[in-house]
C-alpha positions as CSV (number, residue, x, y, z in Angstrom):
1,M,-36.4,-17.6,-12.3
2,L,-35.4,-16.7,-8.7
3,E,-34.7,-20.1,-6.7
4,R,-35.0,-19.2,-3.3
5,L,-32.8,-22.3,-1.1
6,F,-32.9,-22.4,2.9
7,R,-30.5,-25.1,4.3
8,R,-32.0,-27.5,6.2
9,R,-30.3,-27.3,10.2
10,A,-28.9,-30.9,9.3
11,R,-26.8,-30.8,6.5
12,V,-25.5,-27.6,8.7
13,P,-22.4,-28.5,10.6
14,A,-22.7,-28.0,13.8
15,D,-19.6,-25.7,14.3
16,V,-21.1,-23.0,11.2
17,R,-24.7,-23.5,12.6
18,A,-23.2,-22.4,16.1
19,R,-21.8,-19.2,14.2
20,V,-25.1,-18.5,12.8
21,E,-26.5,-18.4,16.1
22,R,-23.9,-15.6,17.9
23,L,-24.8,-13.1,15.0
24,P,-26.4,-10.1,16.4
25,R,-28.9,-11.0,13.0
26,T,-28.2,-12.6,10.3
27,P,-27.5,-10.3,6.8
28,T,-28.4,-12.0,3.5
29,F,-26.9,-12.7,0.7
30,A,-27.9,-13.4,-3.5
31,F,-25.4,-15.7,-5.5
32,V,-25.1,-14.4,-9.3
33,T,-24.2,-17.0,-10.9
34,N,-25.3,-19.7,-13.8
35,D,-23.1,-22.8,-11.9
36,R,-25.0,-23.2,-9.1
37,A,-22.7,-26.5,-8.0
38,A,-20.5,-23.7,-7.3
39,V,-22.3,-22.8,-4.1
40,R,-24.3,-26.3,-3.8
41,D,-22.3,-27.2,-0.1
42,V,-22.1,-23.3,1.3
43,A,-23.9,-23.5,4.8
44,Y,-25.8,-20.6,5.8
45,P,-29.7,-20.1,6.0
46,A,-31.0,-16.7,4.2
47,M,-29.4,-16.8,1.0
48,E,-30.3,-17.2,-2.2
49,V,-29.3,-17.8,-5.5
50,V,-30.2,-16.1,-9.7
51,E,-28.6,-16.5,-12.8
52,D,-28.9,-12.5,-13.4
53,L,-28.3,-9.7,-10.8
54,A,-31.9,-8.3,-12.1
55,H,-33.2,-10.5,-9.8
56,A,-31.4,-10.4,-6.5
57,T,-32.9,-8.8,-3.8
58,A,-30.6,-9.7,-1.1
59,E,-29.2,-7.3,0.9
60,F,-25.5,-8.6,-0.4
61,V,-24.7,-10.2,-3.9
62,V,-21.7,-12.1,-4.1
63,F,-20.5,-13.1,-7.9
64,V,-19.6,-16.5,-8.7
65,T,-17.8,-18.0,-12.3
66,P,-18.4,-21.0,-13.4
67,G,-15.3,-23.0,-12.0
68,E,-15.4,-21.9,-8.7
69,M,-15.7,-22.9,-5.4
70,V,-17.0,-21.5,-2.4
71,A,-16.1,-23.0,0.7
72,A,-19.5,-23.5,2.9
73,D,-18.4,-21.4,5.6
74,A,-17.8,-18.1,3.3
75,L,-20.8,-16.3,4.3
76,V,-20.8,-16.7,7.7
77,A,-17.6,-16.0,7.8
78,F,-18.6,-12.8,5.6
79,A,-22.1,-11.8,7.7
80,E,-19.3,-12.2,11.3
81,R,-17.5,-9.5,9.6
82,I,-20.6,-7.9,8.9
83,A,-22.1,-7.5,12.2
84,T,-19.0,-5.7,13.5
85,A,-19.2,-2.3,12.0
86,P,-23.2,-1.8,10.3
87,D,-21.6,0.3,7.5
88,V,-19.2,-1.8,6.1
89,D,-20.7,-2.1,2.0
90,V,-18.3,-4.7,1.1
91,V,-16.5,-6.9,1.8
92,Y,-13.9,-9.5,0.0
93,S,-12.0,-12.8,1.3
94,D,-8.3,-14.5,0.3
95,E,-8.9,-17.1,-2.6
96,V,-7.1,-20.4,-4.1
97,G,-6.7,-20.0,-8.1
98,S,-7.3,-21.9,-10.5
99,D,-3.6,-23.9,-10.4
100,G,-3.6,-24.4,-6.5
101,D,-1.6,-20.8,-6.0
102,R,-3.0,-19.3,-2.5
103,F,-3.8,-15.2,-2.2
104,H,-3.5,-14.1,1.3
105,K,-4.4,-10.6,0.5
106,P,-3.2,-7.4,2.0
107,D,-6.5,-5.8,3.6
108,W,-8.5,-2.2,1.9
109,S,-5.6,-0.2,-1.3
110,P,-8.0,1.5,-3.0
111,E,-4.7,1.6,-5.6
112,L,-4.1,-2.2,-5.5
113,L,-7.0,-2.4,-7.1
114,L,-6.8,0.1,-10.0
115,A,-3.7,-2.5,-10.8
116,Q,-5.4,-5.5,-10.1
117,P,-8.9,-7.1,-8.9
118,Y,-7.1,-8.3,-5.9
119,A,-10.5,-8.3,-4.4
120,L,-12.9,-9.7,-6.7
121,R,-13.2,-13.2,-5.3
122,L,-14.6,-13.7,-3.3
123,T,-16.9,-10.6,-2.5
124,A,-19.7,-9.7,-0.7
125,M,-21.5,-5.3,-1.7
126,R,-24.1,-4.3,-0.3
127,R,-27.1,-4.6,-3.4
128,E,-28.5,-1.4,-2.7
129,L,-24.8,0.1,-3.6
130,V,-24.2,-1.6,-7.0
131,T,-28.1,-0.2,-7.7
132,A,-27.0,3.2,-7.4
133,A,-23.9,2.8,-9.1
134,G,-25.8,1.5,-12.1
135,G,-25.1,-2.2,-11.7
136,L,-23.2,-3.4,-14.2
137,R,-22.1,-1.9,-17.9
138,A,-22.4,-4.2,-21.1
139,A,-19.9,-0.8,-22.5
140,A,-17.1,-2.7,-19.3
141,G,-16.9,-6.0,-22.2
142,R,-14.9,-8.5,-20.3
143,A,-13.7,-6.7,-17.3
144,Q,-18.1,-5.7,-16.4
145,E,-17.1,-7.3,-12.3
146,W,-13.5,-5.6,-12.1
147,D,-15.5,-2.3,-13.4
148,L,-18.7,-2.2,-10.9
149,L,-16.6,-3.8,-8.2
150,L,-14.7,-0.1,-8.9
151,R,-17.8,2.4,-9.1
152,V,-19.3,0.2,-5.8
153,T,-16.1,0.7,-3.7
154,E,-15.7,4.2,-4.2
155,R,-18.9,4.6,-3.2
156,A,-18.8,2.6,-0.3
157,R,-18.3,3.8,3.5
158,R,-16.5,1.2,5.0
159,V,-15.0,-2.2,2.7
160,E,-13.8,-5.4,5.1
161,H,-11.2,-8.2,4.6
162,V,-12.0,-11.7,5.9
163,A,-8.2,-13.7,5.5
164,E,-9.9,-16.7,5.0
165,L,-9.3,-19.1,1.5
166,L,-13.1,-19.4,0.9
167,C,-13.1,-19.1,-2.5
168,R,-11.3,-21.7,-5.1
169,G,-10.5,-22.0,-8.0
170,V,-10.4,-19.1,-9.0
171,R,-8.8,-17.6,-12.9
172,A,-6.1,-15.5,-13.3
173,R,-8.2,-12.3,-14.1
174,E,-7.7,-11.0,-18.3
175,L,-5.7,-8.0,-18.5
176,D,-6.6,-6.8,-21.7
177,E,-7.9,-3.6,-23.4
178,D,-11.7,-3.3,-21.5
179,A,-9.5,-3.8,-18.1
180,R,-7.3,-1.4,-19.5
181,R,-9.7,0.9,-20.1
182,V,-12.0,0.7,-16.8
183,V,-9.5,1.2,-15.3
184,G,-8.3,4.4,-17.0
185,E,-11.9,5.5,-16.3
186,A,-11.8,4.7,-12.5
187,A,-8.4,6.4,-12.2
188,A,-9.6,9.7,-13.7
189,R,-13.3,9.6,-11.7
190,R,-10.7,9.7,-8.3
191,G,-8.7,12.6,-10.3
192,V,-5.6,10.7,-11.0
193,R,-4.1,11.2,-14.0
194,A,-2.8,8.4,-14.9
195,T,-0.8,6.8,-18.1
196,V,-2.2,2.4,-17.1
197,A,-0.6,0.0,-19.4
198,R,0.1,-3.5,-19.0
199,C,3.8,-3.8,-16.8
200,P,5.7,-6.3,-18.6
201,H,7.4,-7.5,-15.7
202,A,4.0,-9.1,-13.3
203,P,0.2,-9.5,-14.2
204,V,-0.7,-6.1,-13.6
205,F,-1.5,-2.6,-14.7
206,A,1.5,0.0,-14.4
207,L,0.3,3.4,-13.4
208,S,2.5,5.8,-14.3
209,V,1.0,9.9,-13.3
210,E,1.1,13.3,-13.8
211,P,0.6,16.1,-11.1
212,H,-2.2,17.7,-11.4
213,E,0.0,20.5,-9.8
214,R,3.4,21.3,-9.0
215,P,4.0,22.2,-5.8
216,P,7.3,23.4,-4.9
217,V,9.0,20.3,-2.8
218,T,12.1,20.6,-0.3
219,I,14.5,17.5,-0.7
220,V,16.3,17.5,2.7
221,V,20.1,16.0,2.6
222,P,21.5,15.1,5.7
223,T,25.2,14.4,5.4
224,R,28.9,14.4,7.4
225,D,31.5,14.5,4.9
226,R,30.9,10.9,2.7
227,L,31.5,13.2,-0.5
228,D,31.7,10.2,-2.6
229,L,28.3,9.7,-1.2
230,V,26.6,13.2,-0.7
231,R,27.7,14.3,-4.0
232,R,26.5,11.4,-6.1
233,C,22.6,11.8,-4.4
234,V,22.7,15.8,-4.5
235,D,24.5,15.1,-8.6
236,S,22.3,12.8,-9.1
237,V,18.6,15.2,-8.3
238,L,20.0,18.0,-9.7
239,A,20.9,16.3,-13.1
240,R,18.0,14.0,-13.1
241,T,14.7,14.9,-12.0
242,E,12.5,16.0,-14.5
243,Y,10.3,17.8,-11.8
244,P,10.7,21.8,-12.0
245,C,10.2,23.0,-8.3
246,F,12.5,21.8,-6.3
247,V,15.3,22.5,-3.9
248,V,17.4,20.8,-2.3
249,Q,17.7,21.6,1.8
250,V,21.6,19.5,2.9
251,V,22.2,19.6,6.0
252,D,25.7,19.9,7.3
253,N,26.0,17.4,10.4
254,G,29.5,19.1,11.3
255,S,31.6,18.3,8.1
256,V,35.3,18.9,7.8
257,E,37.1,17.8,5.3
258,P,38.0,20.4,3.0
259,A,37.1,18.8,-0.4
260,T,33.3,18.4,1.0
261,L,33.4,22.0,2.5
262,A,34.5,23.2,-1.1
263,Q,31.9,21.0,-2.7
264,F,29.0,22.6,-0.7
265,D,30.6,26.0,-1.9
266,A,30.3,25.4,-5.5
267,W,26.6,23.9,-4.6
268,R,26.1,27.7,-3.0
269,R,26.4,28.7,-6.3
270,D,23.4,26.8,-8.2
271,P,19.9,28.8,-6.9
272,R,18.1,24.9,-6.2
273,V,20.5,23.9,-3.1
274,V,20.6,25.3,0.0
275,I,23.2,24.3,2.4
276,R,22.3,24.5,6.4
277,R,25.2,23.7,9.1
278,D,24.3,21.6,12.1
279,D,26.7,20.7,14.6
280,R,24.4,19.0,16.9
281,P,26.1,15.0,17.3
282,F,23.9,12.9,15.1
283,D,20.8,12.9,15.7
284,Y,18.0,12.4,13.0
285,A,15.3,12.8,14.3
286,A,16.2,16.7,15.6
287,L,18.3,16.8,12.2
288,M,15.1,16.8,10.5
289,N,12.7,18.3,12.2
290,D,14.9,21.8,12.2
291,A,15.2,21.4,8.1
292,V,11.3,21.4,7.9
293,A,11.3,24.0,10.8
294,A,13.7,25.8,7.6
295,A,11.7,25.1,4.6
296,T,8.9,27.4,3.4
297,T,7.4,24.9,0.7
298,P,3.7,22.9,1.3
299,L,6.1,19.3,0.4
300,V,9.2,18.0,2.2
301,L,11.2,14.8,0.8
302,F,13.5,13.5,2.8
303,L,16.4,11.7,1.4
304,N,19.3,9.9,2.6
305,N,23.0,10.8,1.7
306,D,23.3,7.3,-0.1
307,T,21.1,8.0,-2.3
308,E,20.7,7.6,-6.6
309,V,18.0,9.2,-8.7
310,I,17.2,6.9,-11.5
311,G,14.3,7.7,-13.0
312,E,14.1,11.7,-14.5
313,R,10.5,11.7,-12.9
314,W,11.2,9.8,-9.4
315,L,9.0,13.0,-8.2
316,D,6.5,13.8,-10.4
317,E,5.2,10.2,-9.8
318,M,5.7,10.9,-5.8
319,V,3.4,14.5,-6.0
320,G,1.4,13.0,-8.0
321,W,0.0,10.6,-5.3
322,I,0.4,12.9,-2.3
323,G,-1.6,15.7,-4.7
324,L,-4.5,12.9,-3.7
325,P,-7.0,13.6,-1.2
326,G,-6.2,11.7,2.0
327,I,-2.4,10.3,0.8
328,G,-0.1,11.7,3.7
329,A,3.0,10.4,2.9
330,V,4.3,8.2,-0.2
331,G,7.7,6.3,-0.3
332,A,9.6,5.0,-3.0
333,K,10.8,2.1,-3.7
334,L,14.6,1.6,-3.6
335,Y,17.7,-1.2,-4.5
336,Y,21.1,-2.3,-3.6
337,E,23.4,-1.5,-5.9
338,N,23.7,-5.0,-6.9
339,D,19.9,-4.7,-8.4
340,T,18.2,-6.0,-6.0
341,V,15.0,-4.9,-4.0
342,Q,16.0,-2.9,-0.9
343,H,12.5,-1.5,0.1
344,A,9.7,-1.4,-1.7
345,G,7.1,-0.8,1.3
346,V,7.6,-1.8,5.1
347,V,6.1,-4.9,7.0
348,L,5.5,-4.5,10.9
349,G,6.1,-7.4,12.8
350,I,9.1,-8.6,10.9
351,G,12.3,-8.3,13.3
352,G,10.0,-7.2,16.1
353,V,9.3,-4.3,14.7
354,A,10.1,-3.9,10.7
355,T,11.5,-4.0,8.3
356,H,11.1,-3.7,4.0
357,G,9.4,-6.6,2.3
358,H,11.1,-8.2,-0.5
359,K,14.2,-7.4,0.8
360,G,16.9,-8.9,-1.7
361,A,14.6,-10.0,-4.4
362,P,15.7,-9.3,-8.4
363,R,14.7,-6.2,-9.4
364,N,12.4,-7.1,-11.5
365,A,10.9,-9.6,-9.3
366,P,6.9,-9.4,-9.7
367,G,7.3,-10.1,-6.1
368,Y,3.8,-11.6,-4.1
369,H,1.2,-12.6,-7.1
370,G,2.7,-8.7,-8.7
371,I,2.6,-6.5,-5.7
372,L,6.3,-5.0,-6.7
373,H,4.7,-3.0,-9.2
374,C,1.7,-1.9,-7.9
375,V,0.8,1.3,-6.5
376,R,-0.6,0.2,-3.3
377,D,-1.3,1.7,0.9
378,V,1.3,0.2,2.9
379,S,2.1,0.8,7.6
380,A,5.1,3.0,7.0
381,A,7.5,3.4,4.2
382,T,11.4,4.1,4.8
383,G,12.4,7.6,6.0
384,A,15.9,6.6,3.1
385,C,13.1,8.6,0.6
386,L,10.1,9.5,1.7
387,L,7.7,12.4,0.7
388,T,4.7,14.2,2.8
389,R,3.2,17.0,3.3
390,R,5.3,19.6,5.5
391,D,1.6,20.7,7.4
392,L,0.9,17.6,8.2
393,F,4.5,16.4,9.4
394,T,4.4,19.3,11.3
395,R,0.9,18.9,13.1
396,L,1.6,15.8,14.0
397,G,5.6,17.0,15.8
398,G,7.9,15.7,13.4
399,F,10.2,12.4,14.1
400,D,10.1,11.8,17.8
401,R,12.9,12.3,19.1
402,D,13.0,9.5,21.3
403,L,13.6,7.9,18.6
404,R,17.4,9.6,17.4
405,V,18.1,7.3,14.9
406,A,16.1,4.1,14.1
407,Y,12.5,3.3,13.6
408,N,11.4,7.2,13.4
409,D,10.3,6.6,9.9
410,V,8.1,3.5,10.6
411,D,6.8,5.4,13.5
412,Y,5.8,8.3,12.0
413,C,4.2,6.9,8.9
414,L,2.3,4.9,11.9
415,R,1.0,8.3,13.1
416,V,0.3,9.5,10.1
417,R,-1.8,6.4,9.3
418,R,-3.4,7.1,13.6
419,D,-4.2,10.9,12.6
420,G,-6.8,8.8,9.5
421,E,-4.6,9.8,5.8
422,R,-3.0,6.3,4.0
423,V,0.5,6.0,2.9
424,L,1.5,4.8,-0.7
425,V,4.4,3.6,-2.1
426,T,4.6,3.5,-6.1
427,P,7.5,1.5,-7.5
428,F,7.8,4.5,-10.6
429,A,10.0,6.3,-8.4
430,E,12.8,4.4,-8.9
431,L,16.4,5.2,-7.0
432,Y,19.6,3.0,-5.9
433,H,20.3,3.6,-1.9
434,F,23.4,1.8,-0.1
435,E,22.2,1.5,2.6
436,G,24.1,2.2,5.6
437,K,27.2,3.4,3.9
438,S,27.1,6.3,5.6
439,R,26.8,5.8,9.3
440,G,26.9,1.8,9.2
441,D,24.2,-0.7,10.9
442,D,22.3,1.1,13.5
443,S,22.5,-2.4,15.9
444,R,26.2,-1.1,16.4
445,G,24.8,1.3,19.4
446,Q,22.9,-1.7,20.5
447,R,22.0,-0.3,23.8
448,R,20.4,2.9,21.9
449,F,18.9,0.2,19.5
450,D,17.4,-2.3,21.8
451,R,15.8,1.2,24.0
452,E,14.0,2.1,20.6
453,I,13.0,-1.0,19.6
454,A,11.6,-1.4,23.3
455,L,9.6,2.0,22.6
456,M,8.2,0.8,19.3
457,Q,6.9,-2.4,21.3
458,Q,6.1,-0.8,23.7
459,R,3.4,2.1,21.9
460,W,2.7,0.2,18.1
461,G,3.2,-3.4,20.3
462,P,-0.4,-4.8,18.7
463,L,-0.2,-3.8,15.2
464,L,3.3,-4.6,14.6
465,Q,2.1,-8.4,14.9
466,N,-0.9,-7.5,13.0
467,D,0.1,-5.3,9.7
468,P,-3.4,-4.7,8.1
469,F,-0.6,-4.8,4.9
470,Y,0.9,-7.6,5.6
471,N,-1.8,-11.3,5.9
472,P,-1.8,-12.7,8.2
473,H,-1.5,-16.2,7.2
474,L,2.0,-15.0,5.8
475,S,5.4,-15.6,7.8
476,L,7.0,-13.2,10.4
477,R,10.8,-14.8,10.2
478,A,10.9,-13.8,6.2
479,T,10.8,-11.1,3.8
480,D,10.0,-13.1,0.9
481,Y,5.9,-13.1,1.8
482,R,6.2,-17.1,2.3
483,L,3.2,-19.1,4.2
484,R,3.4,-19.1,8.1
């Protein structure tokens, strides 16, 4: 039976009452739970508690499982976020697990929700959208709520994240056959041809994808001599890449060593390799922009000469994601020579501009709540291995010539996102990156490096301190996702 609970003003803390009174309107919420104790301290004047979704009448529904405890100000925090935009259909919060472990989450990432139900607690969904999506499905078994959230967010106009711990006692979700099935169904609805399997290294699903189409890709590899590096890079691409439609464009930036030039001559006999000579002083942005201008393929992939391909499906995995609507760039997972993580997505703000999250973590480490094994949104990915569409790169003006060496990849990715497209990183495209061996550390050209830092801070300053995919409660002084 429907029971509507109106909190008496005397029981609402003064600070919460003041927040409610500032709201332009008070959206209504229905808790769906058979554990009323979980919501007894919630301080909000327009809420109901029901044991069955069919009995809910409020604008938004919130599922609560026995054993969980909802923060007193949870609905106020949700209402404040909903007030910022009338098109918000889903809003979720951070959580504390039943083991006391905090999960300070990133902002909305549809692909991350396929890998794990990270946005499930605490979540408010617009009730009319829940109804339109068909409500809970018995066929989803024990994954009914995850299945519902997947279907609702596919229809949602806007999904918002409140970076506050609004639910405690959240139990780990079962990654059982029911969950694997609903994730596979969700991927298929989105046009993703994915194999869904339980990841052996983290409590998440691994989504390995197949492209619907295999358009040709130009792989651009700049080098100036350093035959030891570029030969390992190019030979690994030629020998290990399963993807059938690619050409390697080696940009020869003034090589002079006879052994290097001889290797270039040998590669010219392979129809998959093109050698372009460009003798200008090293200017990464200009070299890459001209290389893309010379390319004719719809996709281009920037690849440092100090990298080495590991798995045969690396390019399939990247192309499989960039073929989806709204994806403007895709990055890979890179390792140092000692099998620790060099790159698995760029985090803004650390070090003043940006750096690689989880840098130095063991190769198979789960990362923060398993994200090292999840395809997910990031603000930027490294240009050491970055796939993008040629038309998008050209339309956005390519890499910024004022960022000759450092941060041009980060700047490009931020412009991709500003243009309304997304940047993903996939852990299933794996390469070694022997970072800096070809030209040394960026900071050696200190004056240039300082100028490029200043330019990035001037251009992107507020965003550099508020990476949407790196929670504000996490440290900007370390790369291991520790608390501030």
